Steps between C-alpha positions, in 0.01 A plus 500: 500500500196292613134590547247247638155580364197402702260638240526237223238235561421167333218256529584207729718249318486710184725730301210729400564852626198635685357841393574662838870465414477773234606795724818326609580386147449856371741630769757247379457619141531865607820423690647333189387793283664745742827299512575399138824329595336277765487122436298271729468140586140421597514238771196289592481357852258266672424377847594144602150348463511217247803321365822679402484409130145635464593823683808545285297462180229729630750772594647486151159515342412803712809697416450457125164685464634786704778538245248466218272769648788748547634436146149547357503848654790601273796394716768319295484135598879489481502700824304230683551137601283261696614266770310268736638418841208303642513492882880511517526860628221577743470859622295392803410190701286241322345408843215750476248594228639858504858377461403275211317798339819707525700224339275492194649796328670641196831677541661742256879455508744735332728315250 
């Protein structure tokens, strides 16, 4: 019930979705179209660079435009929710640039 996407990108310190995220976003929309009963929580995650409050806020701000994009493609917004988790649930070590990159992600979680 959980998919970590590595294809949704944001500008550093920003909640603006970068254009190269479109293929991954379209796959998410297609999955929701194919499974009309599926409801998802869109979770935003960050690495541990910066302070915890800023990372929490940024993760929340990054989850919201993903929900907005998907709903603008015709998916009922009632099937989606946004949640930011900051750096509280790393998927990799924050000790390397690669690990931090892996921790900056959006996850789709089945409700």
